[in-house]
C-alpha positions as CSV (number, residue, x, y, z in Angstrom):
1,M,-19.2,-29.1,73.9
2,Q,-20.1,-26.1,71.6
3,R,-23.6,-25.5,70.7
4,I,-24.5,-24.1,67.5
5,F,-27.7,-21.7,66.7
6,L,-28.9,-20.9,63.5
7,T,-31.3,-17.9,63.2
8,S,-33.1,-16.1,60.5
9,S,-34.7,-12.9,61.6
10,H,-34.1,-10.1,64.7
11,L,-36.9,-11.4,67.0
12,S,-35.2,-15.0,66.3
13,T,-31.6,-13.2,67.1
14,A,-33.7,-12.1,70.5
15,F,-34.9,-15.3,71.5
16,I,-31.7,-17.4,70.4
17,T,-29.0,-14.6,72.7
18,L,-31.2,-14.6,75.5
19,Y,-31.5,-18.4,75.8
20,A,-27.6,-18.6,74.8
21,S,-26.5,-16.0,77.5
22,S,-28.7,-17.6,80.1
23,T,-27.8,-21.2,79.7
24,R,-24.5,-21.5,78.6
25,Q,-22.1,-23.6,81.2
26,P,-18.2,-23.2,82.0
27,G,-16.2,-24.4,78.9
28,C,-19.0,-24.3,76.9
29,S,-18.5,-22.3,73.2
30,D,-21.2,-20.6,71.4
31,I,-21.7,-19.7,67.8
32,L,-24.3,-18.3,65.7
33,I,-24.8,-18.9,61.7
34,I,-27.1,-16.2,60.4
35,D,-29.3,-18.5,57.2
36,H,-28.2,-18.1,54.0
37,T,-31.0,-16.6,52.6
38,N,-31.8,-12.8,50.7
39,K,-31.3,-10.5,54.2
40,K,-31.5,-6.4,53.7
41,E,-28.5,-4.9,54.8
42,T,-29.8,-3.0,57.8
43,L,-31.6,-6.5,58.9
44,T,-28.2,-8.1,59.2
45,Q,-26.7,-5.3,61.1
46,H,-30.3,-5.7,63.1
47,I,-29.0,-9.3,63.8
48,K,-25.5,-8.3,64.6
49,N,-26.0,-5.9,67.1
50,T,-28.8,-8.0,68.7
51,A,-26.4,-11.1,69.4
52,K,-23.3,-8.3,71.1
53,F,-25.3,-9.1,74.1
54,H,-24.1,-12.3,74.4
55,E,-20.1,-13.5,73.8
56,W,-20.2,-16.1,70.9
57,E,-17.0,-17.9,70.2
58,Q,-17.7,-17.5,66.6
59,I,-21.1,-15.4,64.4
60,I,-20.8,-16.8,60.7
61,D,-22.9,-14.3,58.5
62,L,-23.7,-17.2,54.9
63,S,-27.0,-14.4,54.2
64,I,-26.8,-12.8,50.8
65,P,-26.8,-9.7,51.1
66,V,-29.5,-7.2,49.9
67,D,-30.5,-3.2,49.1
68,D,-32.9,-1.2,51.6
69,D,-34.2,-0.2,49.0
70,R,-34.5,-2.9,46.9
71,N,-38.5,-3.5,45.5
72,L,-39.2,-6.7,46.9
73,K,-42.6,-6.6,44.6
74,P,-43.1,-10.7,43.2
75,T,-42.6,-10.7,39.5
76,R,-45.0,-11.9,36.8
77,V,-43.2,-14.7,36.0
78,K,-42.7,-15.8,40.1
79,K,-46.6,-15.4,40.0
80,L,-46.8,-17.4,37.5
81,T,-44.4,-20.4,39.0
82,R,-46.3,-19.8,42.3
83,Y,-49.8,-20.9,40.2
84,L,-48.4,-23.6,38.1
85,K,-46.2,-25.3,40.1
86,C,-49.4,-27.7,42.0
87,K,-50.9,-28.4,38.1
88,P,-50.6,-31.7,37.2
89,G,-48.3,-32.0,34.5
90,F,-45.9,-28.6,35.3
91,K,-46.0,-30.2,39.0
92,Q,-43.9,-33.2,37.8
93,V,-41.2,-30.9,35.7
94,Y,-40.9,-28.4,39.0
95,D,-40.5,-30.8,41.6
96,V,-37.8,-32.7,39.4
97,L,-35.8,-29.6,39.2
98,Y,-36.6,-27.9,42.7
99,K,-34.7,-31.3,44.1
100,K,-31.9,-31.0,41.9
101,Q,-31.7,-26.8,43.1
102,K,-31.9,-28.1,46.8
103,V,-29.4,-31.0,46.5
104,Q,-26.7,-28.6,44.5
105,A,-27.9,-26.2,47.0
106,L,-27.3,-28.4,50.2
107,K,-23.5,-28.7,48.5
108,K,-23.2,-25.1,48.6
109,Q,-24.0,-24.4,51.7
110,R,-22.0,-27.1,53.6
111,S,-19.3,-26.0,51.6
112,L,-20.3,-22.3,52.7
113,F,-20.2,-23.1,56.5
114,Q,-17.1,-25.9,56.6
115,A,-15.2,-22.9,55.2
116,S,-16.1,-20.6,57.9
117,L,-15.9,-22.8,60.8
118,K,-13.1,-22.0,62.8
119,T,-13.3,-25.2,65.5
120,S,-13.8,-29.0,64.8
121,P,-16.8,-30.7,63.2
122,D,-15.7,-33.8,65.5
123,R,-16.4,-32.1,68.8
124,E,-19.3,-32.4,70.7
125,T,-22.0,-30.4,69.4
126,A,-25.4,-29.1,69.8
127,L,-27.7,-27.5,67.0
128,Y,-30.2,-25.0,67.9
129,L,-32.3,-24.7,64.4
130,L,-35.1,-23.0,62.7
131,T,-37.8,-25.5,61.0
132,E,-37.7,-25.4,57.6
133,T,-34.6,-23.4,57.4
134,I,-32.3,-23.4,54.4
135,L,-29.3,-24.9,56.6
136,N,-31.0,-27.5,58.7
137,K,-29.8,-30.5,56.2
138,A,-26.3,-29.1,56.0
139,L,-25.6,-28.6,59.7
140,C,-27.3,-31.8,60.4
141,K,-25.0,-33.7,57.9
142,T,-21.5,-32.2,59.1
143,F,-22.9,-32.6,62.7
144,P,-24.3,-36.4,62.1
145,D,-24.2,-37.6,66.3
146,A,-24.9,-33.7,67.5
147,K,-28.1,-33.2,69.7
148,I,-30.4,-31.3,68.1
149,N,-32.9,-29.0,69.3
150,F,-35.5,-26.2,67.4
151,F,-36.1,-22.4,68.3
152,E,-39.4,-21.6,67.6
153,H,-39.5,-18.4,65.1
154,G,-42.6,-18.2,63.2
155,L,-46.6,-19.7,63.8
156,T,-45.8,-22.3,60.4
157,D,-43.3,-24.0,63.1
158,Y,-46.1,-25.3,65.3
159,F,-48.0,-27.0,62.5
160,F,-44.6,-28.7,60.8
161,V,-44.0,-30.1,64.5
162,V,-47.5,-31.3,64.8
163,E,-47.0,-33.0,61.3
164,S,-43.7,-34.4,61.9
165,K,-43.0,-37.6,64.5
166,A,-39.3,-36.7,63.9
167,F,-39.7,-33.3,66.6
168,V,-40.5,-35.5,69.2
169,S,-37.1,-36.4,69.9
170,S,-35.8,-32.7,70.3
171,L,-36.8,-30.5,72.2
172,F,-39.1,-27.5,70.5
173,Y,-39.0,-24.2,72.4
174,C,-41.4,-22.0,71.8
175,I,-43.6,-18.6,73.2
176,F,-47.2,-20.8,73.8
177,A,-45.7,-23.6,75.4
178,D,-48.5,-24.2,77.7
179,E,-51.4,-23.6,75.6
180,F,-49.3,-25.9,72.6
181,K,-48.9,-28.8,74.9
182,A,-52.7,-28.8,76.7
183,Y,-53.1,-28.9,72.4
184,L,-51.2,-32.2,71.6
185,T,-52.7,-33.8,74.9
186,R,-55.8,-33.0,73.6
187,K,-55.0,-34.8,70.6
188,K,-53.2,-37.1,72.5
189,L,-49.9,-36.7,71.3
190,E,-46.7,-36.7,73.4
191,N,-45.6,-33.0,75.0
192,E,-43.1,-33.5,77.0
193,F,-40.4,-32.3,74.0
194,V,-42.2,-29.0,74.6
195,I,-40.3,-25.9,76.6
196,P,-41.4,-22.5,77.2
197,Y,-38.9,-19.7,76.5
198,F,-38.9,-17.7,78.5
199,N,-41.5,-14.9,80.8
200,A,-42.6,-11.6,78.9
201,A,-40.5,-9.8,81.5
202,V,-37.3,-10.9,80.6
203,F,-38.1,-10.8,76.7
204,T,-39.0,-6.8,78.0
205,N,-35.6,-6.5,79.6
206,I,-33.6,-7.1,76.3
207,C,-35.5,-5.5,73.7
208,Q,-34.9,-2.0,76.1
209,T,-31.3,-2.5,76.7
210,F,-30.9,-3.4,73.2
211,L,-33.3,0.1,72.2
212,N,-31.1,2.1,74.7
213,S,-27.9,1.0,73.5
214,K,-28.4,1.7,70.0
215,N,-28.5,5.1,67.8
216,E,-32.2,3.5,67.2
217,F,-33.7,4.4,70.0
218,R,-33.7,8.2,69.2
219,G,-36.3,7.7,66.5
220,I,-38.1,5.4,69.2
221,N,-38.5,8.3,70.8
222,D,-39.7,11.1,68.2
223,L,-42.9,8.0,68.0
224,L,-43.2,8.5,71.9
225,K,-43.5,12.3,71.8
226,D,-46.7,12.2,69.5
227,E,-49.4,13.5,71.4
228,N,-52.0,11.1,70.5
229,K,-52.6,6.8,71.5
230,Y,-51.8,4.8,69.2
231,S,-53.3,2.1,66.5
232,L,-50.2,-0.2,65.6
233,L,-51.4,-2.1,61.9
234,L,-49.0,-4.9,61.1
235,L,-48.7,-5.2,58.0
236,Q,-48.0,-8.5,56.1
237,N,-46.5,-9.9,52.3
238,L,-49.9,-11.2,51.2
239,E,-48.7,-10.5,47.4
240,I,-47.9,-14.5,47.7
241,Y,-51.2,-15.1,47.8
242,N,-52.4,-13.1,45.1
243,V,-54.7,-11.2,46.6
244,G,-56.4,-8.2,45.0
245,K,-55.9,-4.5,45.1
246,D,-59.2,-3.9,47.5
247,F,-57.9,-5.9,50.1
248,W,-56.0,-4.0,52.1
249,P,-58.8,-1.1,52.3
250,E,-61.4,-3.9,52.8
251,Y,-59.4,-4.6,55.7
252,F,-58.7,-1.3,56.9
253,D,-62.5,-0.4,56.8
254,L,-62.4,-3.5,59.2
255,C,-60.3,-2.1,61.7
256,L,-61.2,1.2,61.4
257,K,-65.4,-0.5,62.7
258,Q,-63.4,-1.3,66.0
259,I,-62.7,1.7,67.1
260,P,-65.1,4.4,68.6
261,D,-63.3,7.8,67.9
262,P,-60.4,6.7,65.3
263,E,-60.1,10.7,64.5
264,K,-58.5,10.7,68.3
265,Y,-55.6,7.8,67.6
266,T,-52.5,7.5,65.3
267,F,-52.4,5.2,63.3
268,L,-48.9,3.7,63.1
269,I,-48.1,1.4,60.6
270,K,-45.4,-1.1,60.1
271,P,-44.5,-2.6,57.0
272,H,-43.4,-6.6,56.2
273,P,-39.7,-6.2,55.9
274,N,-40.3,-8.2,52.3
275,Q,-43.5,-5.2,51.5
276,S,-43.4,-3.8,47.9
277,N,-43.1,0.2,47.7
278,E,-47.1,-0.4,45.6
279,I,-48.6,-1.9,49.0
280,I,-46.9,0.8,50.6
281,F,-48.2,3.8,48.8
282,T,-51.7,2.2,48.8
283,I,-52.5,1.8,52.3
284,G,-51.0,6.0,52.5
285,E,-53.8,6.9,50.0
286,Y,-56.4,5.0,52.2
287,F,-55.4,6.9,55.6
288,K,-55.1,10.3,53.8
289,S,-58.5,9.7,52.1
290,K,-59.7,9.0,55.1
291,K,-57.9,12.3,56.9
292,L,-56.7,9.9,59.7
293,K,-53.4,11.0,61.7
294,Y,-50.8,7.9,60.9
295,I,-47.3,7.0,60.4
296,V,-45.6,4.0,57.8
297,L,-42.5,3.3,59.6
298,T,-41.0,3.0,55.6
299,D,-37.2,3.8,57.4
300,P,-35.0,0.6,57.0
301,V,-33.9,0.3,60.9
302,F,-37.7,0.4,62.1
303,V,-39.0,-1.7,58.9
304,N,-36.3,-4.5,59.2
305,M,-36.1,-4.2,63.1
306,G,-38.9,-7.0,64.9
307,I,-41.8,-5.0,65.9
308,E,-41.6,-7.3,69.1
309,I,-38.8,-5.6,70.2
310,V,-39.8,-1.9,69.7
311,F,-43.5,-2.5,70.8
312,S,-41.7,-3.1,74.3
313,V,-41.4,0.9,74.7
314,L,-44.5,1.2,72.1
315,Q,-46.9,-0.5,74.5
316,K,-47.7,2.5,76.7
317,K,-49.0,4.3,74.2
318,T,-50.9,1.7,72.2
319,H,-54.3,0.6,72.5
320,Y,-55.2,-1.6,69.3
321,V,-53.2,-3.7,67.4
322,F,-54.4,-5.3,63.8
323,G,-52.8,-8.0,61.6
324,P,-54.0,-10.2,59.2
325,F,-53.1,-13.7,60.6
326,S,-49.0,-12.9,61.4
327,S,-46.8,-14.1,64.0
328,A,-46.2,-10.4,65.1
329,V,-49.8,-9.8,66.0
330,F,-50.2,-13.1,68.1
331,Y,-46.6,-12.9,69.7
332,L,-48.1,-9.4,70.6
333,S,-50.7,-10.7,72.4
334,Q,-48.7,-13.3,74.5
335,L,-45.6,-11.1,75.2
336,F,-47.3,-8.3,76.4
337,P,-51.2,-9.2,77.8
338,A,-52.6,-5.5,79.1
339,S,-55.5,-4.5,80.1
340,H,-55.4,-1.0,78.0
341,I,-54.7,-3.1,74.8
342,T,-56.9,-5.1,72.7
343,Y,-55.7,-7.1,70.2
344,Y,-57.0,-8.6,66.2
345,H,-56.6,-11.1,64.0
346,S,-58.5,-11.4,60.6
347,Y,-57.9,-14.9,60.3
348,S,-61.5,-15.9,58.5
349,F,-61.4,-12.4,56.6
350,M,-58.0,-13.4,54.9
351,K,-59.7,-17.2,54.1
352,K,-62.4,-14.7,52.2
353,H,-59.8,-13.7,50.1
354,L,-57.7,-16.9,48.9
355,G,-59.7,-17.2,45.6
356,R,-56.6,-16.7,43.6
357,S,-54.1,-17.9,46.0
358,P,-51.6,-20.3,44.5
359,E,-52.7,-24.3,45.7
360,Q,-49.8,-25.0,48.2
361,L,-49.9,-21.5,50.0
362,K,-54.1,-22.0,50.0
363,Q,-53.9,-25.8,51.9
364,L,-50.8,-24.2,54.4
365,F,-52.9,-21.4,55.1
366,L,-55.8,-23.4,56.0
367,K,-54.3,-25.9,57.7
368,H,-53.0,-23.5,60.1
369,E,-56.8,-22.7,61.6
370,E,-57.2,-25.1,63.7
371,L,-53.7,-24.0,66.1
372,I,-54.6,-20.6,65.6
373,K,-58.1,-20.7,67.4
374,E,-57.0,-23.7,69.6
375,V,-53.3,-22.3,70.9
376,F,-53.1,-19.1,69.3
377,S,-55.5,-16.4,69.7
378,E,-56.8,-17.0,73.9
379,K,-55.7,-13.3,73.7
380,C,-56.2,-12.0,70.9
381,K,-60.2,-11.0,68.6
382,E,-61.0,-12.2,66.0
383,I,-62.9,-9.6,63.3
384,Y,-64.0,-10.4,59.7
């Protein structure tokens, strides 16, 4: 028996490694595949370092290396394509070209994977995939008889699970299992395929073990020396929504209103791995203008590390956590519930800034509203 796991991020690798190490049976071999997408060098290294906590028969890295200092601000052509691809006329042309590109990509991905695989495709296999991941089809074609399971790696996964009946024949491992099962029950949908990952204490232990084993922990120790308490601000790559330049200043104004004495806190700002340099600069200027103490975690070690992993050692010093609508703010509220921490999301605030967003992204965003209110936000307050 062999189990093949697909990962795309630092956090999903931590989840997968914890699951694989706690469930492997005698005679079972495990293979980890890093998805075929652009990955900054430090992110790929974090993934491989975390994977070391399990004995993998093989780690296949199919990621496309990107320099850590590459600015990922969307180009004008990229912005225009996102805007036009849902427009009548252009959409039909785009769909044909995109379908052709996907067919070619599938052949390439399957070829890359098969060239790297050291075991027989005929062996009894279980696949542990991530929803909407590039390599899924290539793996399913290579192992047509495999038992297919899915791991959560973002909030959109829950939406895909609700929309697609195909998941009912698989298992879906997730963080919000109890809440999601209750939601599916209210919808009169099957929920037996929904399985909890693990409890928060187990996750905290593996995070701290990882941090203690790497030099990165020295940098975190420096953060712990700060005499102030922390307010954590989670950034998102919202440029894909074409939000205006006023979005972040307005958003931070909203966040500051929730803190009675902001001057007593250090604002710890965690950029998204795909955050553009321009946005990071703008945010630094905002906090300078407010004369508030802040730290932007621009070191590639922190930018590319899952904040959920870092937070395992920062939670005692942190009293406020803010995030527009990212998976991270909801994950943190679920994994690290504590009476001294208040978590805030701003889904409705973001909703007001969708005017120039590509139609496809806008519709996907709006479809998340019910899940955010009924599944994810039990431990997370909304401000808008």
